[in-house]
C-alpha positions, 0 to 999 in steps of 0.5 A, spaced: 255 182 263 262 180 263 259 172 265 254 172 259 255 170 253 251 175 249 256 181 246 254 187 249 251 192 244 256 198 244 262 192 243 258 189 237 257 197 234 264 199 236 267 192 233 264 192 227 265 200 226 272 199 226 272 194 220 270 200 216 277 203 213 279 196 211 272 195 207 274 202 205 281 200 202 279 194 199 273 197 196 278 202 193 283 197 191 277 192 187 276 199 183 269 199 186 269 207 187 272 212 184 273 220 184 276 226 180 278 232 183 277 238 177 274 237 171 276 231 167 273 233 160 278 238 160 283 233 161 285 238 168 281 232 172 286 227 176 283 222 181 283 223 189 283 215 190 288 211 186 289 204 186 295 204 192 291 208 196 287 203 199 293 198 200 296 205 204 290 205 207 290 198 210 297 197 212 297 204 216 290 202 220 292 195 220 298 197 224 294 201 229 289 196 230 294 191 231 298 195 236 291 195 239 290 188 239 296 188 243 294 193 248 288 189 249 291 182 251 295 186 255 289 188 259 287 181 259 294 179 262 293 184 268 287 180 271 292 174 273 298 173 277 304 170 276 307 166 270 301 166 267 301 173 267 307 174 264 306 169 260 300 174 258 304 180 258 310 177 253 304 173 249 301 180 249 307 185 245 308 179 241 303 183 235 306 189 236 313 187 235 311 183 229 309 189 225 314 193 227 319 188 225 315 187 219 312 192 216 317 196 211 319 191 205 313 193 200 305 194 200 304 187 199 308 183 204 305 189 209 299 186 207 301 179 209 305 180 214 299 184 217 295 177 216 299 174 219 298 178 225 291 178 225 291 170 225 296 170 230 291 174 234 286 171 233 290 164 236 293 168 242 284 171 243 283 164 243 289 163 248 287 168 253 279 167 253 281 160 254 285 162 260 278 165 263 281 172 262 277 175 256 270 175 256 266 169 255 263 173 249 270 175 247 270 169 241 263 170 238 266 178 236 274 176 234 272 171 229 268 174 224 272 181 225 278 177 224 275 174 218 273 180 215 280 184 216 284 177 213 279 178 207 280 186 206 287 185 207 288 179 202 284 183 197 289 188 197 295 183 197 293 180 191 
């Protein structure tokens, strides 16, 4: 199947399922979902989800996924040898190092740093794909996922 340009069903389903926390965070930030605990009419109710919770969700999950994508790229680098492997290993750790070094400067900046990280990973995905290290269908999956993730993160940032 790796020689095919058709995205495997499991990769497609799991890839898009991985968007749920990003979409959920954006929905919270847009104020499209509200849940109260207690009886709001008695004055004892308080929101379970408030603006900002979606941002925190996206920052935490986005950090995990950006590091996961570093690992995926590392795995692609293992498919080659020599200087190309060395370059692949170096490039593959950059997204994880980027977010580690830049996440703790407030929620807006953290979200924008995640946007930069996911855009950079998309370029790295393309490089590994062009080198023949990623499956032929890889970019057909990565482009829409990256666009949706980036849009959700921007909702949180602004």
